C-alpha positions in Angstrom: 17.3 9.3 -0.2 18.2 5.7 -1.1 17.4 4.6 2.5 14.0 5.9 2.3 13.3 4.1 -1.3 14.4 0.9 0.6 11.8 1.8 3.5 9.5 2.7 0.1 10.2 -1.0 -0.9 10.2 -2.6 2.1 6.3 -1.1 3.0 5.1 -3.1 0.1 6.4 -6.4 0.7 3.0 -7.8 2.8 1.7 -6.0 5.6 4.4 -7.8 8.0 6.5 -5.6 5.4 4.3 -2.6 6.2 4.9 -2.8 9.8 8.7 -3.5 9.4 9.4 -0.2 7.1 7.0 1.8 9.8 9.8 1.0 12.5 12.8 1.5 10.3 11.1 5.2 9.0 12.5 6.3 12.3 14.3 9.2 10.1 10.3 10.4 9.1 11.3 10.7 5.8 8.7 12.5 3.2 9.0 9.6 0.4 9.1 6.6 3.0 6.4 8.3 5.2 4.0 8.8 1.4 4.8 4.9 0.9 4.0 3.5 4.0 0.6 5.6 3.7 -0.2 4.1 0.4 0.9 0.6 1.4 -0.6 0.2 4.6 -4.2 1.5 3.0 -3.8 -0.9 0.2 -3.2 -3.9 2.7 -5.9 -3.0 5.1 -8.9 -2.0 2.2 -7.5 -5.6 1.1 -8.3 -7.4 3.9 -11.7 -5.5 4.8 -12.9 -6.1 1.7 -11.6 -9.3 1.3 -13.5 -10.7 4.0 -16.9 -9.8 2.7 -15.6 -10.4 -0.9 -14.5 -13.7 0.4 -18.2 -14.5 1.6 -19.2 -14.6 -2.0 -18.2 -18.2 -3.3 -18.2 -16.9 -6.7 -15.2 -16.4 -9.2 -17.1 -13.4 -11.1 -16.7 -11.4 -7.7 -13.4 -12.8 -6.5 -11.3 -12.4 -9.7 -12.2 -8.4 -10.3 -11.2 -7.7 -6.9 -7.5 -9.5 -6.3 -7.2 -8.3 -9.8 -7.9 -4.5 -8.5 -5.6 -5.0 -5.8 -2.8 -6.5 -7.8 -2.7 -3.4 -9.7 -3.4 -0.8 -7.6 -0.5 -3.0 -5.6 1.6 -2.7 -8.9 1.1 0.7 -9.1 2.1 1.6 -5.5 5.0 -0.7 -5.9 6.6 0.5 -9.3 6.4 3.9 -8.5 8.6 3.2 -4.9 10.9 1.4 -6.9 10.9 4.4 -9.3 11.4 6.7 -6.7 8.3 8.8 -7.3 5.5 10.4 -5.4 2.6 8.2 -6.9 -0.5 8.3 -5.6 -3.0 5.4 -6.2 -5.9 5.6 -8.4 -9.4 6.1 -6.3 -8.2 5.7 -3.0 -4.7 7.2 -2.5 -5.6 10.8 -1.4 -7.8 8.6 1.3 -4.8 6.8 2.5 -2.9 9.8 2.9 -5.5 11.4 4.9 -6.0 8.9 7.4 -2.8 7.9 7.5 -1.3 11.4 8.0 0.1 10.6 11.6 2.2 8.2 10.0 
């Protein structure tokens, strides 16, 4: 479990950390896989929507966007640190379905 917890924490350290965690999780530990799916979903959604939100040149739109994704990241990261299966609010169930092969 300790190795899976390390992999889960690494997965939240940027998109590169998520890719490293995928390769570190060769044993397919369920806890690590759960958090890899969550962090990959957060990262990819952030980049996909960030491209669109970035075209709006106003802090009234960009600030809530960054705060929302930062809170999602904190929620997932603290769950990984505490060794809990906590699905991130709003999007977490979708991430688990879309990335179920990881």
